[in-house]
C-alpha positions as MATLAB code, in Angstrom:
seq = 'MCKTGLKAESMGMHKQNPSCFVILKQKHGRESFVMTGQTIGLLLVMIIYLILMVGIGVLYSKKNNDVSDFYLGGRKLGPIVTAMSAEASDMSSWLLMGLPGLAYLTGIADAGWTAIGLARLPFVNWRIGRKRIRRYTHVAGNSITLPSFFSNRYRDEKKILQSIGAIFIVIFFIPYTASGFAACGKLFASLFGVKYLPAMIISALVIVGYTTLGGFLAASTTDFIQSIIMSIALVIVFVFGISTAGGIEAVADHARSLPGYLTMFTTYDPTTGTEQAYPLLNIISMLAWGLGYFGMPHILLRFMAIEDEEKLTLSRRVATTWVVISLAVAVLIGVVGLGMTAAGEFDLLEGSASETIIVQIADLLSKHGVIAAILAGLILAGILASTMSTADSQLLAASSAVSSDLLGSILRKKADKKESMVADRVT';
ca = [
     -21.797  -29.808   -5.491;
     -19.317  -32.432   -4.417;
     -15.530  -32.441   -4.399;
     -14.172  -32.444   -7.948;
     -10.439  -32.492   -7.636;
     -10.446  -29.331   -5.510;
     -10.687  -29.550   -1.761;
     -14.292  -29.297   -0.698;
     -13.290  -27.587    2.510;
     -11.721  -24.674    0.660;
     -14.488  -24.585   -1.949;
     -17.246  -24.406    0.632;
     -19.198  -27.157   -1.151;
     -21.425  -29.971   -0.048;
     -19.278  -33.052    0.442;
     -22.003  -35.447   -0.633;
     -24.595  -34.675   -3.271;
     -25.979  -37.440   -5.496;
     -26.803  -35.099   -8.384;
     -23.556  -33.202   -8.688;
     -21.260  -33.255  -11.728;
     -19.006  -35.993  -10.432;
     -19.667  -38.468   -7.638;
     -16.740  -39.552   -5.517;
     -16.444  -42.882   -3.774;
     -13.803  -44.237   -1.466;
     -11.988  -47.357   -2.710;
      -9.145  -48.718   -0.626;
      -8.542  -45.284    0.825;
      -8.399  -43.616   -2.605;
     -10.881  -41.255   -4.239;
     -12.332  -42.215   -7.628;
     -14.784  -40.481   -9.928;
     -18.003  -42.020  -11.208;
     -19.379  -40.416  -14.360;
     -23.171  -40.000  -14.317;
     -25.389  -39.653  -17.397;
     -25.739  -35.985  -16.588;
     -21.976  -35.561  -16.438;
     -21.460  -37.383  -19.733;
     -24.012  -35.070  -21.392;
     -22.178  -32.000  -20.174;
     -18.866  -33.411  -21.332;
     -20.277  -34.153  -24.792;
     -21.401  -30.532  -25.218;
     -17.886  -29.328  -24.474;
     -16.294  -31.944  -26.763;
     -18.588  -30.884  -29.624;
     -17.533  -27.313  -29.000;
     -13.833  -28.238  -29.195;
     -14.416  -30.163  -32.435;
     -16.159  -27.098  -33.873;
     -13.132  -24.941  -33.101;
     -10.795  -27.371  -34.874;
     -13.194  -27.484  -37.818;
     -12.942  -23.716  -38.191;
      -9.169  -24.016  -38.279;
      -9.411  -26.582  -41.082;
     -11.883  -24.373  -42.974;
      -9.590  -21.349  -42.937;
      -6.390  -23.271  -43.552;
      -6.888  -22.987  -47.327;
      -7.266  -19.205  -47.174;
      -3.707  -18.541  -46.003;
      -1.482  -17.918  -49.007;
       1.310  -15.890  -47.433;
       2.582  -14.545  -44.117;
       0.252  -11.515  -44.301;
      -2.763  -13.833  -44.533;
      -1.522  -16.070  -41.728;
      -0.700  -13.346  -39.187;
      -3.104  -10.562  -40.209;
      -5.817  -12.191  -42.286;
      -4.773  -10.231  -45.363;
      -6.444   -7.197  -43.739;
      -9.879   -8.591  -44.661;
     -11.567   -8.734  -41.255;
     -15.187   -7.567  -41.094;
     -16.302   -4.913  -38.550;
     -18.417   -7.210  -36.351;
     -15.765   -9.927  -36.148;
     -13.156   -7.224  -35.460;
     -15.169   -5.879  -32.536;
     -16.238   -9.120  -30.913;
     -12.971  -10.997  -31.372;
     -11.017   -8.067  -29.913;
     -13.142   -7.953  -26.777;
     -13.370  -11.731  -26.328;
      -9.599  -12.095  -26.554;
      -9.214   -9.352  -23.959;
     -11.699  -10.500  -21.319;
     -10.603  -14.139  -20.819;
     -12.153  -16.341  -18.108;
     -11.893  -13.432  -15.680;
     -15.202  -12.141  -17.082;
     -17.061  -15.321  -16.138;
     -15.208  -16.216  -12.956;
     -13.067  -13.480  -11.422;
     -15.468  -10.530  -11.739;
     -18.645  -12.321  -10.520;
     -16.603  -13.878   -7.709;
     -15.334  -10.470   -6.600;
     -18.856   -9.022   -6.537;
     -20.180  -12.096   -4.712;
     -17.566  -11.774   -1.992;
     -17.319   -8.033   -1.221;
     -20.123   -6.217   -3.010;
     -20.241   -3.957   -6.028;
     -17.510   -1.405   -5.176;
     -14.398   -3.383   -6.196;
     -16.093   -5.083   -9.140;
     -17.997   -1.944  -10.177;
     -15.000    0.394  -10.370;
     -13.003   -2.268  -12.196;
     -15.827   -2.682  -14.726;
     -16.011    1.079  -15.270;
     -12.270    1.250  -15.913;
     -12.436   -1.668  -18.324;
     -15.362   -0.143  -20.228;
     -14.183    3.485  -20.350;
     -10.529    3.149  -21.375;
     -11.056    0.608  -24.169;
     -13.673    3.001  -25.577;
     -11.034    5.742  -25.625;
      -8.628    3.389  -27.387;
     -11.214    2.531  -30.046;
     -11.954    6.239  -30.389;
      -8.482    7.694  -30.848;
      -6.197    4.854  -31.925;
      -8.062    2.528  -34.256;
      -7.884    4.417  -37.575;
      -4.341    5.651  -37.070;
      -2.892    2.217  -36.454;
      -4.840    0.704  -39.386;
      -3.651    3.467  -41.723;
      -0.015    3.772  -40.667;
       0.793    0.085  -40.330;
      -0.289   -0.248  -43.966;
       1.694    2.793  -45.117;
       4.812    1.852  -43.106;
       5.934   -1.058  -45.266;
       2.633   -2.945  -44.858;
       3.697   -3.966  -41.338;
       1.973   -7.148  -40.185;
       3.217   -7.029  -36.577;
       3.589   -4.195  -34.095;
       7.370   -4.683  -33.637;
       7.879   -4.466  -37.410;
       5.740   -1.320  -37.486;
       7.970    0.344  -34.885;
      11.072   -0.291  -36.977;
       9.408    0.719  -40.248;
       7.772    3.809  -38.792;
      11.006    5.164  -37.275;
      13.257    3.957  -40.116;
      15.195    1.612  -37.860;
      17.244   -0.179  -40.499;
      19.052   -2.293  -37.893;
      15.695   -3.602  -36.634;
      16.605   -2.917  -33.012;
      13.100   -1.710  -32.115;
      11.583   -4.707  -33.863;
      13.760   -7.145  -31.914;
      13.134   -5.444  -28.549;
       9.365   -5.399  -29.127;
       9.350   -9.042  -30.180;
      11.383  -10.116  -27.151;
       8.945   -8.388  -24.795;
       5.994  -10.114  -26.452;
       7.669  -13.512  -26.204;
       8.662  -13.027  -22.549;
       5.194  -12.048  -21.394;
       2.866  -13.834  -23.798;
       4.274  -17.353  -23.806;
       3.769  -17.815  -20.014;
       0.333  -16.163  -20.293;
      -0.614  -18.528  -23.119;
       0.641  -21.463  -21.062;
      -1.551  -20.365  -18.156;
      -4.534  -20.550  -20.518;
      -3.650  -24.154  -21.381;
      -3.345  -24.916  -17.667;
      -6.714  -23.313  -16.923;
      -8.446  -25.475  -19.552;
      -6.829  -28.594  -18.096;
      -7.894  -27.697  -14.566;
     -11.451  -27.003  -15.724;
     -11.845  -30.491  -17.207;
     -10.021  -32.131  -14.310;
     -12.136  -30.450  -11.624;
     -15.484  -30.916  -13.366;
     -15.176  -34.379  -14.841;
     -12.528  -36.125  -12.770;
     -10.163  -36.702  -15.683;
      -6.421  -36.449  -15.084;
      -5.118  -32.905  -15.257;
      -2.058  -33.488  -17.477;
      -3.864  -35.275  -20.364;
      -6.714  -32.745  -20.146;
      -4.270  -29.853  -20.348;
      -2.363  -31.408  -23.265;
      -5.562  -32.096  -25.238;
      -6.792  -28.530  -24.610;
      -3.434  -27.144  -25.737;
      -3.463  -29.320  -28.866;
      -6.925  -28.062  -29.797;
      -5.937  -24.394  -29.375;
      -2.570  -24.830  -31.102;
      -4.267  -26.955  -33.777;
      -6.879  -24.509  -35.040;
      -4.502  -21.557  -34.658;
      -1.742  -23.348  -36.587;
      -4.110  -24.435  -39.349;
      -6.136  -21.271  -39.843;
      -3.892  -18.520  -38.487;
      -5.336  -15.089  -37.714;
      -8.638  -15.622  -39.534;
      -9.311  -18.828  -37.615;
      -8.352  -17.230  -34.291;
     -10.573  -14.195  -34.988;
     -13.534  -16.299  -36.143;
     -13.305  -18.650  -33.171;
     -13.007  -15.638  -30.862;
     -16.161  -14.203  -32.444;
     -18.030  -17.461  -31.832;
     -16.585  -17.667  -28.332;
     -17.850  -14.147  -27.553;
     -21.355  -15.286  -28.532;
     -21.090  -18.373  -26.319;
     -19.832  -16.208  -23.446;
     -22.834  -13.893  -23.919;
     -25.270  -16.816  -23.953;
     -23.672  -18.204  -20.788;
     -24.025  -14.853  -18.985;
     -27.692  -14.510  -19.959;
     -28.605  -18.075  -18.957;
     -26.855  -17.769  -15.598;
     -28.412  -14.375  -14.876;
     -31.994  -15.375  -15.707;
     -31.839  -18.776  -14.002;
     -30.103  -17.271  -10.969;
     -32.779  -14.632  -10.401;
     -35.542  -17.203  -10.831;
     -33.925  -19.625   -8.385;
     -33.123  -16.955   -5.804;
     -36.767  -15.928   -5.557;
     -36.885  -12.964   -7.898;
     -35.228   -9.563   -8.224;
     -36.774   -8.233   -5.028;
     -35.467  -11.140   -2.927;
     -31.961  -10.704   -4.354;
     -32.047   -6.950   -3.710;
     -33.386   -7.351   -0.173;
     -30.602   -9.745    0.788;
     -27.927   -7.531   -0.748;
     -29.308   -4.492    1.098;
     -29.158   -6.392    4.368;
     -25.351   -6.610    4.104;
     -23.685   -3.365    5.254;
     -21.754   -1.625    2.459;
     -22.566   -4.285   -0.124;
     -24.515   -2.165   -2.624;
     -22.593    1.115   -2.549;
     -19.689    2.268   -4.719;
     -17.864    4.044   -1.876;
     -17.928    1.349    0.794;
     -17.332   -2.395    0.706;
     -18.573   -5.413    2.614;
     -16.097   -7.393    4.703;
     -17.279  -11.045    4.603;
     -14.961  -11.991    7.481;
     -16.416   -9.584   10.030;
     -19.769   -8.894    8.372;
     -19.163   -5.154    8.636;
     -18.996   -2.174    6.303;
     -15.557   -0.831    5.339;
     -14.619    2.485    3.751;
     -13.457    2.318    0.142;
     -10.433    4.640   -0.228;
      -9.879    6.957   -3.196;
      -6.610    5.132   -3.933;
      -8.540    1.898   -4.405;
     -10.907    3.602   -6.853;
      -7.985    4.944   -8.890;
      -6.326    1.528   -8.838;
      -9.465   -0.258  -10.077;
     -10.077    2.344  -12.801;
      -6.486    1.882  -13.995;
      -7.136   -1.710  -15.047;
      -8.200   -0.530  -18.490;
      -4.897    1.239  -19.154;
      -3.310   -1.993  -20.367;
      -5.759   -2.112  -23.258;
      -3.828    0.609  -25.129;
      -0.784   -1.603  -25.664;
      -2.104   -5.164  -25.963;
      -0.703   -6.551  -29.250;
      -3.487   -9.103  -29.760;
      -6.072   -6.276  -29.474;
      -4.228   -3.811  -31.715;
      -3.829   -6.494  -34.387;
      -7.621   -6.381  -34.841;
      -7.409   -2.665  -35.647;
      -4.671   -3.438  -38.177;
      -6.602   -6.296  -39.804;
      -9.978   -4.690  -40.596;
     -10.806   -4.464  -44.292;
     -11.751   -0.763  -44.223;
     -10.689    1.780  -41.600;
     -14.031    3.582  -41.917;
     -15.797    0.460  -40.639;
     -13.935    0.765  -37.344;
     -16.630    3.199  -36.192;
     -19.186    0.391  -36.312;
     -16.676   -1.917  -34.618;
     -16.209    0.587  -31.799;
     -19.956    0.822  -31.171;
     -20.430   -2.955  -31.182;
     -17.388   -3.558  -28.965;
     -18.337   -0.870  -26.440;
     -21.941   -2.073  -26.210;
     -20.880   -5.693  -25.681;
     -18.274   -4.790  -23.055;
     -20.612   -2.551  -21.032;
     -23.460   -5.077  -21.012;
     -21.210   -8.085  -20.322;
     -19.357   -6.420  -17.453;
     -22.603   -5.178  -15.884;
     -24.224   -8.614  -16.090;
     -21.097  -10.290  -14.685;
     -21.161   -7.989  -11.646;
     -24.895   -8.599  -11.148;
     -24.359  -12.364  -11.339;
     -22.170  -12.081   -8.244;
     -25.008  -10.314   -6.412;
     -27.555  -12.841   -7.672;
     -25.283  -15.702   -6.644;
     -25.200  -14.416   -3.093;
     -28.995  -14.289   -3.165;
     -29.041  -17.931   -4.231;
     -26.773  -18.779   -1.305;
     -29.176  -16.999    1.037;
     -32.019  -19.015   -0.499;
     -30.164  -22.201    0.459;
     -29.346  -23.356   -3.074;
     -25.693  -23.993   -2.185;
     -23.223  -23.320    0.614;
     -21.524  -19.972    1.099;
     -18.408  -19.725   -1.089;
     -15.419  -18.340    0.756;
     -12.166  -16.872   -0.531;
     -11.084  -17.944   -4.007;
     -13.972  -20.432   -4.117;
     -16.226  -17.457   -4.906;
     -14.844  -17.582   -8.454;
     -16.717  -20.860   -8.997;
     -20.112  -19.162   -8.614;
     -21.063  -19.700  -12.284;
     -19.964  -23.351  -12.096;
     -22.212  -23.764   -9.039;
     -25.158  -22.243  -10.903;
     -24.494  -24.453  -13.943;
     -24.511  -27.502  -11.646;
     -27.844  -26.466  -10.199;
     -29.330  -25.850  -13.653;
     -28.183  -29.225  -14.992;
     -30.501  -31.018  -12.551;
     -33.636  -29.762  -14.321;
     -33.799  -32.146  -17.264;
     -32.094  -32.762  -20.599;
     -32.602  -29.259  -22.052;
     -31.352  -27.703  -18.830;
     -28.291  -29.977  -18.889;
     -27.502  -28.796  -22.439;
     -27.798  -25.176  -21.300;
     -25.510  -25.959  -18.368;
     -23.063  -27.446  -20.860;
     -23.177  -24.174  -22.814;
     -22.344  -22.289  -19.620;
     -19.308  -24.486  -19.034;
     -18.381  -24.139  -22.710;
     -18.576  -20.368  -22.155;
     -15.956  -20.603  -19.417;
     -13.793  -22.723  -21.717;
     -14.376  -20.274  -24.595;
     -13.362  -17.283  -22.511;
     -10.026  -18.937  -21.737;
      -9.398  -20.164  -25.280;
     -10.233  -16.820  -26.891;
      -7.357  -15.192  -25.029;
      -4.910  -18.073  -25.380;
      -5.217  -18.384  -29.161;
      -4.709  -14.655  -29.763;
      -1.695  -14.483  -27.485;
      -0.294  -17.666  -29.027;
      -0.494  -16.090  -32.478;
       1.088  -12.826  -31.286;
       3.957  -14.711  -29.621;
       4.596  -16.957  -32.623;
       4.593  -13.985  -35.018;
       7.131  -12.272  -32.769;
       9.422  -15.292  -33.173;
       8.942  -16.307  -36.811;
       8.344  -12.875  -38.356;
      10.221  -10.393  -36.153;
      13.129  -12.360  -34.679;
      13.761  -15.079  -37.269;
      12.038  -13.615  -40.329;
      15.179  -12.689  -42.202;
      16.568  -16.194  -41.648;
      13.403  -18.182  -42.360;
      12.527  -16.293  -45.548;
      15.975  -15.684  -46.971;
      15.624  -18.406  -49.610;
      12.115  -19.667  -48.949;
       9.123  -19.357  -51.274;
       5.582  -18.642  -50.047;
       4.769  -22.287  -49.357;
       7.965  -22.854  -47.382;
       7.390  -19.633  -45.440;
       3.889  -20.785  -44.472;
       5.285  -24.092  -43.241;
       7.864  -22.216  -41.144;
       5.141  -19.961  -39.675;
       2.953  -22.928  -38.766;
       5.816  -24.877  -37.228;
       6.758  -21.831  -35.119;
];
């Protein structure tokens, strides 16, 4: 793969490759991108995906009659959509880039303990918290946001708890949402040679567009679709990677040849090529990743929005199954990717460049004909989907904190339902 806006030296990539996503040429001392037919095909797949997301927003725009519909879907969410949208909005692009990259670089200890923490603690949350929050947010004044629930539940007539909760959401979620917009812009800029700023703005407009039009139902439905695309991407990468690396046995043999790479209590140091002990403190730290799941507003909103609290049992089973399988496959992709490197498919990825392992595999796949290029486009769309699924949910949580919790009494003092919906969408 050639340089695509990122420095090839730091990415550990081939500097010249005629079949990579974007070909660079030198003109008057400046680098320029030449779009190949293969690249255009990949770009079209991603554009079609973005158009689909906006279409869903338009479809659900007519189903929002009041603020409860816009921010909580009128509590009509089905169990499967509840499960998959909750997990997709939680995982973000880390599932397709960060976790495989970590396993690729240092072995299964770091990535494995993190995956266990992220699978175990969300299961506990689904087990003990889901029905209570669905039941009591409805009883406590039909609360449509978590900050409003706190004030209603503890009879805070001055709305101090509601304001504090909303301020925390705004402080932490707006920058996080912005980082999602930035990630989408960088993805297009690095893969296709387009300018970062326009790419970022277009990505942001798409996410803001379908969320503004369709509200919670659109965000949940797109997250559901995005979880499916993420799953397809993981499966394609895993199967193609094993085939290209020479089979399961070849991948396993190479991994076993690296000291400490395949154990949960030691780790591989890629700098020295030696085995390092994995301290108990590190294990506890990695397991603790899942603790954040208990308080994530965009996750808890799914519990609040399901149509029937009894259906949350099915949601829990679907969500847990998807998380366990997805995390396991993501870790294995890192191992498979290293096997592909050993087989000479691409250069060794060092440092943060290891997070591009799935992009490297997609590049390799795209060289095998039209069908393969479409599948590669789906992989790249999966990376885009994983980012968007988190950004739209956090965008909605942040906007509800502003329009419903902080400014609700002002915006709705003399407004009817239609005017309130306009205010919510503008926010």
